[in-house]
C-alpha positions as CSV (number, residue, x, y, z in Angstrom):
1,M,17.5,-16.2,-24.9
2,K,16.3,-13.1,-23.0
3,P,15.4,-13.4,-19.4
4,R,11.6,-13.4,-18.8
5,V,10.1,-10.8,-16.5
6,L,6.6,-10.8,-15.0
7,V,5.2,-7.4,-14.2
8,L,2.5,-7.3,-11.5
9,A,0.2,-4.2,-11.3
10,T,-3.3,-3.1,-10.7
11,T,-3.0,0.1,-12.7
12,Y,-2.3,-0.7,-16.3
13,P,-3.8,0.6,-19.6
14,R,-6.9,-1.3,-20.5
15,W,-6.5,-0.6,-24.2
16,Q,-4.5,1.5,-26.5
17,N,-4.6,5.3,-25.7
18,D,-6.4,4.6,-22.4
19,T,-6.8,7.7,-20.2
20,I,-5.6,6.0,-16.9
21,P,-2.0,6.6,-15.9
22,G,0.2,4.5,-18.1
23,F,3.6,4.7,-16.4
24,V,3.8,1.0,-15.6
25,H,3.3,0.2,-19.3
26,E,5.7,2.9,-20.4
27,L,8.5,1.3,-18.3
28,S,7.5,-2.2,-19.2
29,K,7.8,-1.6,-23.0
30,R,11.2,0.0,-22.5
31,L,12.5,-3.3,-21.0
32,I,11.7,-5.2,-24.2
33,P,15.2,-4.9,-25.7
34,A,16.7,-6.8,-22.7
35,F,13.7,-8.9,-21.4
36,E,10.7,-10.8,-22.6
37,V,8.1,-8.9,-20.8
38,H,4.8,-10.3,-19.5
39,V,2.2,-8.3,-17.6
40,L,-0.5,-9.7,-15.3
41,A,-3.2,-7.3,-14.2
42,P,-6.9,-7.5,-13.2
43,H,-9.5,-7.6,-15.9
44,C,-12.3,-5.0,-16.4
45,A,-15.2,-4.6,-18.7
46,G,-14.1,-3.8,-22.3
47,A,-10.5,-5.0,-21.9
48,A,-9.0,-8.0,-23.7
49,T,-8.0,-10.9,-21.5
50,N,-4.9,-11.5,-23.6
51,E,-3.2,-9.1,-26.0
52,V,0.2,-7.8,-27.1
53,L,0.4,-4.1,-26.4
54,E,3.3,-2.4,-28.1
55,G,5.4,-5.5,-27.7
56,V,4.3,-6.2,-24.1
57,Q,2.5,-9.5,-23.6
58,V,-0.5,-8.6,-21.4
59,Q,-2.8,-11.0,-19.6
60,R,-5.8,-9.8,-17.6
61,F,-7.2,-12.3,-15.1
62,R,-10.9,-12.6,-14.3
63,Y,-12.0,-12.4,-10.7
64,A,-15.8,-11.8,-10.9
65,P,-18.6,-11.3,-13.4
66,S,-17.8,-8.4,-15.7
67,T,-20.2,-6.0,-14.0
68,W,-18.5,-6.5,-10.6
69,E,-14.9,-6.2,-11.8
70,K,-14.6,-2.7,-10.4
71,L,-11.9,-3.0,-7.8
72,C,-9.2,-1.4,-9.9
73,Y,-8.9,1.4,-12.4
74,G,-11.2,4.4,-12.0
75,S,-10.0,6.2,-8.8
76,G,-7.5,3.4,-8.1
77,M,-8.1,0.5,-5.7
78,L,-8.2,2.6,-2.5
79,G,-10.5,5.1,-4.2
80,Q,-12.8,2.5,-5.6
81,V,-13.2,0.8,-2.2
82,R,-13.8,4.1,-0.4
83,K,-16.6,4.9,-2.9
84,N,-18.2,1.4,-2.6
85,R,-17.4,-0.6,0.6
86,A,-19.2,-3.6,-0.8
87,L,-16.2,-4.1,-3.1
88,L,-14.2,-5.1,0.0
89,A,-15.9,-8.5,-0.2
90,L,-14.1,-9.0,-3.6
91,L,-10.6,-8.4,-2.3
92,P,-9.8,-11.9,-1.0
93,I,-11.3,-13.4,-4.2
94,M,-9.4,-11.1,-6.4
95,Y,-6.1,-11.9,-4.7
96,L,-6.7,-15.6,-4.7
97,M,-7.4,-15.4,-8.5
98,Y,-4.3,-13.1,-8.9
99,L,-2.1,-15.6,-7.1
100,L,-3.4,-18.6,-9.1
101,A,-3.1,-16.7,-12.4
102,A,0.5,-15.6,-11.5
103,L,1.5,-19.2,-10.6
104,N,0.1,-20.5,-13.8
105,L,1.9,-17.8,-15.9
106,C,5.2,-18.3,-14.0
107,R,5.2,-22.0,-14.8
108,R,3.9,-21.7,-18.3
109,E,6.3,-19.0,-19.4
110,K,9.3,-20.0,-17.2
111,I,9.5,-16.6,-15.6
112,D,13.0,-15.6,-14.3
113,V,12.2,-12.5,-12.3
114,I,9.2,-10.5,-11.1
115,H,8.7,-6.8,-11.0
116,A,5.9,-5.9,-8.6
117,H,4.5,-2.3,-8.8
118,W,3.5,-1.2,-5.3
119,I,4.8,-3.0,-2.2
120,L,1.3,-3.6,-1.1
121,P,-0.5,-5.5,-2.4
122,Q,1.6,-6.7,-5.5
123,G,4.9,-6.9,-3.5
124,L,3.2,-9.2,-1.0
125,L,1.9,-11.3,-3.9
126,A,5.4,-11.5,-5.3
127,A,6.8,-12.5,-1.8
128,V,4.3,-15.4,-1.7
129,L,5.2,-16.4,-5.2
130,K,8.9,-16.4,-4.3
131,S,8.1,-18.7,-1.3
132,I,6.4,-21.1,-3.6
133,T,8.5,-20.9,-6.8
134,G,11.8,-19.4,-5.7
135,I,11.5,-16.7,-8.4
136,P,13.3,-13.5,-7.2
137,F,11.5,-10.1,-7.4
138,I,11.9,-6.4,-7.0
139,A,9.1,-4.1,-5.9
140,T,8.6,-0.5,-6.9
141,C,7.1,1.7,-4.1
142,H,4.9,4.5,-5.7
143,G,3.7,6.2,-2.5
144,A,0.2,5.2,-1.7
145,D,1.4,1.8,-0.7
146,V,3.2,3.6,2.2
147,M,1.4,6.8,2.8
148,A,-2.2,5.5,2.6
149,L,-1.7,2.1,4.1
150,R,-0.7,2.7,7.7
151,G,-0.8,0.8,11.0
152,R,1.1,-2.1,12.5
153,V,-0.2,-4.7,10.1
154,A,0.6,-2.8,7.0
155,S,4.1,-1.9,8.4
156,A,4.8,-5.5,9.3
157,L,3.7,-6.6,5.8
158,R,6.1,-4.1,4.2
159,R,9.0,-5.3,6.3
160,F,8.1,-8.9,5.3
161,V,8.1,-7.9,1.6
162,G,11.4,-6.1,2.2
163,R,13.1,-9.2,3.6
164,K,11.9,-11.3,0.7
165,A,12.7,-8.9,-2.1
166,A,15.9,-8.6,-4.0
167,R,15.4,-4.9,-4.0
168,I,12.8,-2.3,-3.1
169,A,12.7,0.7,-5.4
170,P,10.9,3.8,-4.0
171,V,10.2,6.5,-6.6
172,S,11.4,9.4,-4.3
173,E,14.0,10.0,-1.7
174,H,11.2,10.8,0.8
175,L,9.8,7.3,0.4
176,V,13.3,5.9,0.9
177,Q,13.5,7.6,4.2
178,R,10.0,6.6,5.3
179,L,10.8,2.9,4.6
180,I,14.1,3.1,6.5
181,E,12.2,4.6,9.5
182,E,9.8,1.7,9.2
183,G,12.6,-0.8,9.6
184,L,13.5,-1.9,6.1
185,D,17.1,-2.6,5.3
186,P,18.7,0.5,3.7
187,C,21.0,-1.7,1.7
188,K,17.9,-3.1,-0.2
189,L,16.5,0.3,-1.1
190,T,17.3,2.0,-4.4
191,R,15.6,5.2,-5.4
192,A,14.1,4.6,-8.9
193,P,11.6,7.3,-10.1
194,M,9.3,6.6,-12.9
195,G,10.3,8.5,-16.1
196,V,8.7,10.6,-18.8
197,D,9.1,10.6,-22.5
198,T,11.3,13.7,-22.9
199,D,12.1,12.7,-26.6
200,H,8.7,12.6,-28.3
201,L,5.7,13.1,-25.9
202,F,6.7,15.8,-23.4
203,V,8.9,18.2,-25.3
204,P,9.3,22.0,-25.4
205,P,7.0,24.1,-27.7
206,E,8.4,24.8,-31.2
207,D,7.7,28.5,-30.7
208,E,8.9,29.5,-27.3
209,N,7.3,32.9,-27.7
210,A,3.9,31.5,-28.4
211,K,1.1,33.0,-26.3
212,R,0.3,31.1,-23.1
213,A,-2.7,31.9,-20.9
214,G,-4.5,30.5,-17.9
215,L,-3.7,27.9,-15.3
216,L,-3.9,24.2,-15.7
217,F,-4.5,21.3,-13.3
218,I,-3.9,17.7,-14.3
219,G,-4.6,14.6,-12.1
220,R,-7.2,12.3,-10.6
221,L,-9.7,14.5,-8.7
222,V,-9.0,13.1,-5.3
223,P,-8.2,14.9,-2.0
224,K,-4.4,14.5,-2.0
225,K,-4.2,16.4,-5.3
226,G,-5.4,19.6,-3.6
227,L,-8.0,20.7,-6.2
228,L,-10.4,22.2,-3.6
229,R,-7.5,24.3,-2.2
230,L,-6.7,25.4,-5.7
231,I,-10.3,26.5,-6.3
232,D,-10.1,28.6,-3.1
233,A,-6.8,30.1,-4.1
234,F,-8.1,30.9,-7.6
235,A,-10.9,32.9,-6.1
236,Q,-8.3,35.1,-4.3
237,L,-6.4,36.0,-7.5
238,P,-6.5,39.4,-9.2
239,P,-9.2,39.7,-11.9
240,E,-6.7,39.7,-14.7
241,I,-5.5,36.2,-13.7
242,I,-9.0,34.9,-13.0
243,Q,-10.2,36.0,-16.4
244,E,-7.5,33.9,-18.1
245,G,-9.2,30.8,-16.6
246,L,-8.4,27.5,-15.0
247,N,-8.6,24.2,-16.9
248,I,-9.0,21.0,-14.9
249,I,-8.1,17.8,-16.6
250,G,-9.1,14.5,-14.8
251,N,-12.0,12.7,-13.3
252,G,-12.7,11.6,-9.7
253,P,-14.9,12.1,-6.6
254,E,-13.7,15.7,-6.1
255,A,-15.3,16.9,-9.3
256,A,-18.7,17.6,-7.8
257,P,-17.4,19.4,-4.6
258,A,-15.0,21.4,-6.7
259,S,-17.8,22.5,-9.1
260,A,-19.9,23.4,-6.1
261,A,-17.1,25.4,-4.6
262,A,-16.6,27.3,-7.8
263,D,-20.3,28.2,-7.9
264,R,-20.3,29.3,-4.3
265,L,-17.2,31.6,-4.9
266,G,-18.7,33.0,-8.1
267,I,-15.9,31.9,-10.4
268,S,-17.5,29.0,-12.2
269,K,-17.6,30.8,-15.6
270,H,-13.8,31.0,-15.5
271,I,-13.2,27.3,-14.6
272,H,-13.4,24.5,-17.3
273,F,-13.8,20.9,-16.2
274,V,-12.3,19.1,-19.2
275,G,-12.4,15.5,-17.9
276,A,-9.8,12.8,-18.7
277,V,-7.7,13.1,-21.8
278,G,-5.2,10.8,-23.4
279,N,-1.5,11.4,-23.2
280,D,-1.4,12.4,-26.8
281,Q,-3.6,15.4,-26.0
282,L,-1.7,16.5,-22.8
283,L,1.1,18.3,-24.6
284,S,-1.2,20.8,-26.3
285,W,-2.8,21.6,-23.0
286,L,0.6,22.1,-21.3
287,H,1.9,24.3,-24.1
288,S,-1.1,26.6,-24.0
289,A,-1.1,27.1,-20.2
290,R,0.8,29.9,-18.4
291,A,1.5,27.4,-15.6
292,L,0.6,24.0,-14.3
293,V,-0.5,24.1,-10.7
294,A,-0.1,21.0,-8.6
295,P,-1.2,21.9,-5.1
296,F,-0.5,18.5,-3.4
297,E,-1.5,18.0,0.2
298,T,-2.0,15.2,2.8
299,D,-5.5,13.9,2.8
300,S,-7.6,12.8,5.8
301,N,-6.3,9.3,5.6
302,G,-2.6,10.4,5.6
303,D,-2.2,9.7,1.9
304,Q,0.1,11.9,-0.1
305,E,2.0,11.9,-3.4
306,G,4.9,9.6,-3.9
307,L,6.6,11.8,-6.5
308,G,4.1,13.8,-8.4
309,L,4.8,12.6,-12.0
310,V,2.6,15.3,-13.5
311,V,5.1,17.8,-12.2
312,V,7.9,16.0,-14.1
313,E,5.8,15.8,-17.3
314,A,5.0,19.5,-17.2
315,M,8.7,20.4,-16.6
316,A,9.6,18.2,-19.6
317,A,7.2,20.2,-21.7
318,E,8.9,23.4,-20.5
319,T,5.7,24.5,-18.8
320,L,6.1,26.5,-15.6
321,V,5.2,24.5,-12.5
322,I,3.7,25.9,-9.3
323,T,3.4,23.3,-6.6
324,T,3.5,22.9,-2.8
325,D,6.2,21.9,-0.4
326,M,5.2,18.2,-0.2
327,P,8.2,16.1,0.8
328,A,8.1,13.8,-2.2
329,T,8.2,16.7,-4.8
330,S,11.5,18.0,-3.4
331,D,13.3,15.5,-5.7
332,V,12.2,17.6,-8.7
333,A,10.6,20.9,-7.6
334,I,13.5,23.0,-6.4
335,P,12.1,26.3,-5.1
336,N,12.8,29.3,-7.5
337,E,15.1,27.1,-9.6
338,T,13.0,24.5,-11.3
339,A,9.6,25.5,-10.0
340,Y,7.7,27.9,-7.8
341,V,6.9,26.2,-4.4
342,A,4.1,27.4,-2.1
343,S,3.4,26.3,1.5
344,M,1.1,23.3,1.7
345,A,-0.2,24.8,5.0
346,N,-2.3,27.6,3.6
347,T,-4.3,28.8,0.6
348,Q,-2.9,32.3,0.8
349,S,0.6,31.1,0.1
350,L,-0.6,29.3,-3.0
351,A,-2.5,32.4,-4.3
352,A,0.5,34.6,-3.6
353,T,2.9,32.3,-5.4
354,I,0.6,32.2,-8.5
355,V,0.5,36.0,-8.5
356,Q,4.3,36.1,-8.2
357,A,4.8,33.7,-11.2
358,H,2.3,35.6,-13.3
359,R,3.9,39.0,-12.7
360,D,7.5,38.0,-13.1
361,C,7.3,36.7,-16.6
362,D,11.0,36.7,-17.4
363,R,11.9,34.8,-14.2
364,S,9.1,32.3,-14.9
365,K,10.5,31.5,-18.3
366,Q,13.9,30.9,-16.9
367,I,12.5,28.6,-14.3
368,A,10.5,26.6,-16.9
369,K,13.7,26.2,-19.0
370,A,15.7,25.1,-16.0
371,G,12.9,22.6,-15.1
372,R,13.2,21.1,-18.6
373,R,16.9,20.6,-18.3
374,Y,16.7,19.1,-14.9
375,V,14.0,16.6,-15.9
376,E,15.8,15.6,-19.1
377,E,19.0,14.8,-17.2
378,R,17.3,12.9,-14.3
379,F,13.8,11.7,-15.2
380,S,13.9,10.6,-18.8
381,W,12.7,7.1,-19.6
382,R,16.3,6.3,-20.7
383,A,17.5,6.9,-17.1
384,S,14.5,5.1,-15.5
385,A,14.6,2.1,-17.7
386,S,18.3,1.7,-17.2
387,T,17.9,1.6,-13.5
388,A,15.0,-0.9,-13.7
389,H,17.0,-3.0,-16.1
390,Q,20.0,-3.2,-13.8
391,L,17.8,-4.1,-10.7
392,L,15.9,-6.8,-12.6
393,L,19.0,-8.3,-14.2
394,S,20.8,-8.4,-10.9
395,A,17.8,-10.1,-9.3
396,A,17.4,-12.6,-12.1
397,Q,21.1,-13.6,-11.9
398,R,20.8,-14.0,-8.1
399,L,23.4,-11.2,-7.6
400,N,21.4,-9.4,-4.9
């Protein structure tokens, strides 16, 4: 009989072909050959309370009337709370219901091991579950659970989770170092980035000489993604680059300020706000773009990217990447080897880097190809699922 794993997450596809990030589901379904996989996530309007999604048994627990179940999804939990502070009142209710639903599922399904995505809050929930049931767990650290949740209390809670966990799995080396600095045991930390589908979904174009034009931005429209900086940089570009256009894929609170900035700078007719699209549509956007620009920065709350998975996806599609020198992206964006990297400190550096990439076409093609090879070797789902499988199996067998 396969060991049974319970996956805890607050970001999980609400239905087939959902537009929210699906990396937790992508990893979970790749564990099916070795595990019986159960997922427990919050419910939201329009989603089923129980279903089997590509072989993964998904249960979504209720924590409020349907019209109030807005803590998760959308801009993510932190983003949702920042938009509507009244949702804070639902937090203790949601986590009580999460705990009760998890306890019930653990006992009903005889769960052997838990995989918590994000140290806080799911890792804390897993630590409480371990104290009650004895079920071991690992916790994946995606970035916001360290970078956005700061202060003594959050730091103490992460150390508590670290002591209880069989293993903590940060998605980047930068996060590994941050957790060590915070006092977590280095022996319990294993870097384990999320993967991308390099076999079917994110693949090179069939015709490598097909025309590419314009710049592309993909991501939630939130401050740490750097969209406003990109709009400012775009306005500084030569006319021939501006005329190729900038396509912006994603939704979020930065949409209105970005649109207003484009109007103010007189470049709005060259910028297209596409909105959110499904993963099945991303490849065509990536293949048609001259470059993906990911101008990550640190927002006013100290939050920053944990890895920058969109960079990995673009590289897998053999699309040139232009990004910034955010510590987390150093795992994948090697300057002038796998990507062009601009200074996060100023807009002029970003604009100059875009111009450099545009004018040195041969070099840009070489970098895009090198990026594809690098990602295929290190960030495929085969590699990511293998690491997760080993960590979970070790925890389930009490080998930690």
